[in-house]
PyMOL CGO cylinders between C-alpha atoms (Angstrom):
from pymol import cmd
from pymol.cgo import CYLINDER

trace = [
    CYLINDER, -46.42, -19.81, 15.66, -47.76, -17.67, 12.88, 0.3, 1, 1, 1, 1, 1, 1,
    CYLINDER, -47.76, -17.67, 12.88, -48.35, -13.97, 12.62, 0.3, 1, 1, 1, 1, 1, 1,
    CYLINDER, -48.35, -13.97, 12.62, -51.72, -12.23, 12.55, 0.3, 1, 1, 1, 1, 1, 1,
    CYLINDER, -51.72, -12.23, 12.55, -52.48, -11.83, 8.86, 0.3, 1, 1, 1, 1, 1, 1,
    CYLINDER, -52.48, -11.83, 8.86, -53.77, -8.26, 8.72, 0.3, 1, 1, 1, 1, 1, 1,
    CYLINDER, -53.77, -8.26, 8.72, -52.32, -5.28, 10.53, 0.3, 1, 1, 1, 1, 1, 1,
    CYLINDER, -52.32, -5.28, 10.53, -55.35, -3.22, 9.44, 0.3, 1, 1, 1, 1, 1, 1,
    CYLINDER, -55.35, -3.22, 9.44, -57.73, -5.06, 11.79, 0.3, 1, 1, 1, 1, 1, 1,
    CYLINDER, -57.73, -5.06, 11.79, -57.62, -5.10, 15.58, 0.3, 1, 1, 1, 1, 1, 1,
    CYLINDER, -57.62, -5.10, 15.58, -55.45, -7.89, 16.93, 0.3, 1, 1, 1, 1, 1, 1,
    CYLINDER, -55.45, -7.89, 16.93, -56.73, -10.19, 19.60, 0.3, 1, 1, 1, 1, 1, 1,
    CYLINDER, -56.73, -10.19, 19.60, -54.94, -9.32, 22.85, 0.3, 1, 1, 1, 1, 1, 1,
    CYLINDER, -54.94, -9.32, 22.85, -53.20, -12.68, 23.12, 0.3, 1, 1, 1, 1, 1, 1,
    CYLINDER, -53.20, -12.68, 23.12, -52.89, -13.52, 19.40, 0.3, 1, 1, 1, 1, 1, 1,
    CYLINDER, -52.89, -13.52, 19.40, -49.16, -14.17, 19.74, 0.3, 1, 1, 1, 1, 1, 1,
    CYLINDER, -49.16, -14.17, 19.74, -49.91, -17.02, 22.16, 0.3, 1, 1, 1, 1, 1, 1,
    CYLINDER, -49.91, -17.02, 22.16, -52.45, -18.75, 19.90, 0.3, 1, 1, 1, 1, 1, 1,
    CYLINDER, -52.45, -18.75, 19.90, -51.24, -21.49, 17.56, 0.3, 1, 1, 1, 1, 1, 1,
    CYLINDER, -51.24, -21.49, 17.56, -51.31, -20.66, 13.86, 0.3, 1, 1, 1, 1, 1, 1,
    CYLINDER, -51.31, -20.66, 13.86, -49.94, -22.63, 10.90, 0.3, 1, 1, 1, 1, 1, 1,
    CYLINDER, -49.94, -22.63, 10.90, -49.13, -21.48, 7.36, 0.3, 1, 1, 1, 1, 1, 1,
    CYLINDER, -49.13, -21.48, 7.36, -51.13, -18.40, 6.46, 0.3, 1, 1, 1, 1, 1, 1,
    CYLINDER, -51.13, -18.40, 6.46, -53.51, -18.18, 3.52, 0.3, 1, 1, 1, 1, 1, 1,
    CYLINDER, -53.51, -18.18, 3.52, -52.62, -15.59, 0.88, 0.3, 1, 1, 1, 1, 1, 1,
    CYLINDER, -52.62, -15.59, 0.88, -54.76, -12.47, 1.27, 0.3, 1, 1, 1, 1, 1, 1,
    CYLINDER, -54.76, -12.47, 1.27, -54.93, -9.92, -1.55, 0.3, 1, 1, 1, 1, 1, 1,
    CYLINDER, -54.93, -9.92, -1.55, -56.78, -6.67, -0.85, 0.3, 1, 1, 1, 1, 1, 1,
    CYLINDER, -56.78, -6.67, -0.85, -58.64, -5.71, -4.01, 0.3, 1, 1, 1, 1, 1, 1,
    CYLINDER, -58.64, -5.71, -4.01, -60.46, -2.60, -2.76, 0.3, 1, 1, 1, 1, 1, 1,
    CYLINDER, -60.46, -2.60, -2.76, -59.99, -0.66, 0.47, 0.3, 1, 1, 1, 1, 1, 1,
    CYLINDER, -59.99, -0.66, 0.47, -61.93, 2.59, 0.71, 0.3, 1, 1, 1, 1, 1, 1,
    CYLINDER, -61.93, 2.59, 0.71, -64.05, 4.44, 3.28, 0.3, 1, 1, 1, 1, 1, 1,
    CYLINDER, -64.05, 4.44, 3.28, -67.04, 2.13, 2.79, 0.3, 1, 1, 1, 1, 1, 1,
    CYLINDER, -67.04, 2.13, 2.79, -65.56, -1.36, 2.41, 0.3, 1, 1, 1, 1, 1, 1,
    CYLINDER, -65.56, -1.36, 2.41, -62.59, -3.69, 2.15, 0.3, 1, 1, 1, 1, 1, 1,
    CYLINDER, -62.59, -3.69, 2.15, -62.74, -6.42, -0.49, 0.3, 1, 1, 1, 1, 1, 1,
    CYLINDER, -62.74, -6.42, -0.49, -60.19, -9.21, -0.08, 0.3, 1, 1, 1, 1, 1, 1,
    CYLINDER, -60.19, -9.21, -0.08, -59.41, -12.36, -2.04, 0.3, 1, 1, 1, 1, 1, 1,
    CYLINDER, -59.41, -12.36, -2.04, -58.17, -15.33, 0.00, 0.3, 1, 1, 1, 1, 1, 1,
    CYLINDER, -58.17, -15.33, 0.00, -56.30, -18.30, -1.45, 0.3, 1, 1, 1, 1, 1, 1,
    CYLINDER, -56.30, -18.30, -1.45, -55.83, -21.25, 0.90, 0.3, 1, 1, 1, 1, 1, 1,
    CYLINDER, -55.83, -21.25, 0.90, -53.61, -24.19, 0.08, 0.3, 1, 1, 1, 1, 1, 1,
    CYLINDER, -53.61, -24.19, 0.08, -54.56, -27.34, 2.04, 0.3, 1, 1, 1, 1, 1, 1,
    CYLINDER, -54.56, -27.34, 2.04, -53.93, -26.64, 5.73, 0.3, 1, 1, 1, 1, 1, 1,
    CYLINDER, -53.93, -26.64, 5.73, -53.55, -22.85, 5.35, 0.3, 1, 1, 1, 1, 1, 1,
    CYLINDER, -53.55, -22.85, 5.35, -55.11, -20.61, 7.99, 0.3, 1, 1, 1, 1, 1, 1,
    CYLINDER, -55.11, -20.61, 7.99, -56.27, -17.03, 8.44, 0.3, 1, 1, 1, 1, 1, 1,
    CYLINDER, -56.27, -17.03, 8.44, -54.67, -16.35, 11.80, 0.3, 1, 1, 1, 1, 1, 1,
    CYLINDER, -54.67, -16.35, 11.80, -56.69, -15.25, 14.84, 0.3, 1, 1, 1, 1, 1, 1,
    CYLINDER, -56.69, -15.25, 14.84, -58.57, -12.02, 14.20, 0.3, 1, 1, 1, 1, 1, 1,
    CYLINDER, -58.57, -12.02, 14.20, -61.65, -9.99, 15.10, 0.3, 1, 1, 1, 1, 1, 1,
    CYLINDER, -61.65, -9.99, 15.10, -64.13, -8.51, 12.64, 0.3, 1, 1, 1, 1, 1, 1,
    CYLINDER, -64.13, -8.51, 12.64, -65.07, -5.00, 13.74, 0.3, 1, 1, 1, 1, 1, 1,
    CYLINDER, -65.07, -5.00, 13.74, -67.66, -4.69, 10.95, 0.3, 1, 1, 1, 1, 1, 1,
    CYLINDER, -67.66, -4.69, 10.95, -70.34, -6.80, 9.30, 0.3, 1, 1, 1, 1, 1, 1,
    CYLINDER, -70.34, -6.80, 9.30, -68.95, -8.78, 6.39, 0.3, 1, 1, 1, 1, 1, 1,
    CYLINDER, -68.95, -8.78, 6.39, -70.03, -10.92, 3.47, 0.3, 1, 1, 1, 1, 1, 1,
    CYLINDER, -70.03, -10.92, 3.47, -68.21, -13.96, 2.06, 0.3, 1, 1, 1, 1, 1, 1,
    CYLINDER, -68.21, -13.96, 2.06, -68.56, -15.52, -1.39, 0.3, 1, 1, 1, 1, 1, 1,
    CYLINDER, -68.56, -15.52, -1.39, -66.95, -18.95, -1.78, 0.3, 1, 1, 1, 1, 1, 1,
    CYLINDER, -66.95, -18.95, -1.78, -65.36, -19.16, -5.23, 0.3, 1, 1, 1, 1, 1, 1,
    CYLINDER, -65.36, -19.16, -5.23, -64.55, -22.87, -4.92, 0.3, 1, 1, 1, 1, 1, 1,
    CYLINDER, -64.55, -22.87, -4.92, -66.00, -25.70, -2.91, 0.3, 1, 1, 1, 1, 1, 1,
    CYLINDER, -66.00, -25.70, -2.91, -64.51, -25.34, 0.57, 0.3, 1, 1, 1, 1, 1, 1,
    CYLINDER, -64.51, -25.34, 0.57, -64.11, -27.48, 3.65, 0.3, 1, 1, 1, 1, 1, 1,
    CYLINDER, -64.11, -27.48, 3.65, -63.24, -25.11, 6.46, 0.3, 1, 1, 1, 1, 1, 1,
    CYLINDER, -63.24, -25.11, 6.46, -62.65, -25.53, 10.15, 0.3, 1, 1, 1, 1, 1, 1,
    CYLINDER, -62.65, -25.53, 10.15, -64.10, -22.44, 11.85, 0.3, 1, 1, 1, 1, 1, 1,
    CYLINDER, -64.10, -22.44, 11.85, -62.66, -21.85, 15.33, 0.3, 1, 1, 1, 1, 1, 1,
    CYLINDER, -62.66, -21.85, 15.33, -64.67, -19.13, 17.10, 0.3, 1, 1, 1, 1, 1, 1,
    CYLINDER, -64.67, -19.13, 17.10, -63.07, -17.54, 20.13, 0.3, 1, 1, 1, 1, 1, 1,
    CYLINDER, -63.07, -17.54, 20.13, -65.76, -18.53, 22.67, 0.3, 1, 1, 1, 1, 1, 1,
    CYLINDER, -65.76, -18.53, 22.67, -67.68, -21.35, 21.00, 0.3, 1, 1, 1, 1, 1, 1,
    CYLINDER, -67.68, -21.35, 21.00, -67.05, -24.93, 19.85, 0.3, 1, 1, 1, 1, 1, 1,
    CYLINDER, -67.05, -24.93, 19.85, -65.11, -25.52, 16.63, 0.3, 1, 1, 1, 1, 1, 1,
    CYLINDER, -65.11, -25.52, 16.63, -67.26, -26.13, 13.57, 0.3, 1, 1, 1, 1, 1, 1,
    CYLINDER, -67.26, -26.13, 13.57, -66.48, -27.89, 10.26, 0.3, 1, 1, 1, 1, 1, 1,
    CYLINDER, -66.48, -27.89, 10.26, -68.50, -26.46, 7.37, 0.3, 1, 1, 1, 1, 1, 1,
    CYLINDER, -68.50, -26.46, 7.37, -68.58, -27.59, 3.75, 0.3, 1, 1, 1, 1, 1, 1,
    CYLINDER, -68.58, -27.59, 3.75, -69.26, -24.53, 1.59, 0.3, 1, 1, 1, 1, 1, 1,
    CYLINDER, -69.26, -24.53, 1.59, -70.22, -24.89, -2.07, 0.3, 1, 1, 1, 1, 1, 1,
    CYLINDER, -70.22, -24.89, -2.07, -68.78, -22.72, -4.84, 0.3, 1, 1, 1, 1, 1, 1,
    CYLINDER, -68.78, -22.72, -4.84, -70.93, -19.59, -5.37, 0.3, 1, 1, 1, 1, 1, 1,
    CYLINDER, -70.93, -19.59, -5.37, -72.44, -19.93, -1.87, 0.3, 1, 1, 1, 1, 1, 1,
    CYLINDER, -72.44, -19.93, -1.87, -72.46, -16.75, 0.20, 0.3, 1, 1, 1, 1, 1, 1,
    CYLINDER, -72.46, -16.75, 0.20, -72.86, -15.80, 3.87, 0.3, 1, 1, 1, 1, 1, 1,
    CYLINDER, -72.86, -15.80, 3.87, -73.43, -12.57, 5.77, 0.3, 1, 1, 1, 1, 1, 1,
    CYLINDER, -73.43, -12.57, 5.77, -71.82, -12.38, 9.22, 0.3, 1, 1, 1, 1, 1, 1,
    CYLINDER, -71.82, -12.38, 9.22, -72.41, -9.73, 11.89, 0.3, 1, 1, 1, 1, 1, 1,
    CYLINDER, -72.41, -9.73, 11.89, -69.61, -7.66, 13.41, 0.3, 1, 1, 1, 1, 1, 1,
    CYLINDER, -69.61, -7.66, 13.41, -67.83, -8.88, 16.53, 0.3, 1, 1, 1, 1, 1, 1,
    CYLINDER, -67.83, -8.88, 16.53, -66.73, -12.33, 15.37, 0.3, 1, 1, 1, 1, 1, 1,
    CYLINDER, -66.73, -12.33, 15.37, -63.37, -13.35, 16.87, 0.3, 1, 1, 1, 1, 1, 1,
    CYLINDER, -63.37, -13.35, 16.87, -62.09, -16.45, 15.13, 0.3, 1, 1, 1, 1, 1, 1,
    CYLINDER, -62.09, -16.45, 15.13, -59.52, -18.42, 13.21, 0.3, 1, 1, 1, 1, 1, 1,
    CYLINDER, -59.52, -18.42, 13.21, -60.23, -20.42, 10.04, 0.3, 1, 1, 1, 1, 1, 1,
    CYLINDER, -60.23, -20.42, 10.04, -58.27, -23.36, 8.61, 0.3, 1, 1, 1, 1, 1, 1,
    CYLINDER, -58.27, -23.36, 8.61, -58.79, -25.07, 5.27, 0.3, 1, 1, 1, 1, 1, 1,
    CYLINDER, -58.79, -25.07, 5.27, -59.14, -28.81, 5.82, 0.3, 1, 1, 1, 1, 1, 1,
    CYLINDER, -59.14, -28.81, 5.82, -59.85, -29.46, 2.13, 0.3, 1, 1, 1, 1, 1, 1,
    CYLINDER, -59.85, -29.46, 2.13, -57.48, -31.57, 0.04, 0.3, 1, 1, 1, 1, 1, 1,
    CYLINDER, -57.48, -31.57, 0.04, -57.58, -28.90, -2.68, 0.3, 1, 1, 1, 1, 1, 1,
    CYLINDER, -57.58, -28.90, -2.68, -56.88, -25.17, -3.03, 0.3, 1, 1, 1, 1, 1, 1,
    CYLINDER, -56.88, -25.17, -3.03, -59.72, -23.00, -1.74, 0.3, 1, 1, 1, 1, 1, 1,
    CYLINDER, -59.72, -23.00, -1.74, -60.60, -19.45, -2.78, 0.3, 1, 1, 1, 1, 1, 1,
    CYLINDER, -60.60, -19.45, -2.78, -63.07, -16.94, -1.41, 0.3, 1, 1, 1, 1, 1, 1,
    CYLINDER, -63.07, -16.94, -1.41, -63.91, -13.24, -1.51, 0.3, 1, 1, 1, 1, 1, 1,
    CYLINDER, -63.91, -13.24, -1.51, -64.61, -11.30, 1.68, 0.3, 1, 1, 1, 1, 1, 1,
    CYLINDER, -64.61, -11.30, 1.68, -66.35, -7.92, 1.68, 0.3, 1, 1, 1, 1, 1, 1,
    CYLINDER, -66.35, -7.92, 1.68, -66.18, -6.08, 4.99, 0.3, 1, 1, 1, 1, 1, 1,
    CYLINDER, -66.18, -6.08, 4.99, -68.55, -3.11, 5.35, 0.3, 1, 1, 1, 1, 1, 1,
    CYLINDER, -68.55, -3.11, 5.35, -67.02, -0.14, 7.15, 0.3, 1, 1, 1, 1, 1, 1,
    CYLINDER, -67.02, -0.14, 7.15, -70.23, 1.91, 7.20, 0.3, 1, 1, 1, 1, 1, 1,
]
cmd.load_cgo(trace, "trace")
């Protein structure tokens, strides 16, 4: 069992009962009233831990990525992201993400607080 990766976001109620492997390294670059900008570095097999996004957020993939997205109430989804690709995601997502790439994966996440 792993630990939820970020104490600054709301935990899922039963996160301690959900399986999690090795956690990706998260480095918070900026955290102010308007946004949180985080850099994630995943080694093969690393995971985010179960979490909920309370705000809209934007992701920029810095490397090619092969990620297993595990939404709370939807089927799992494998997505190949290309380096420099970006996505905007609406608030409310409850999920867990695992790198299933054979290489190190890096991405930036910008979460809007306002």
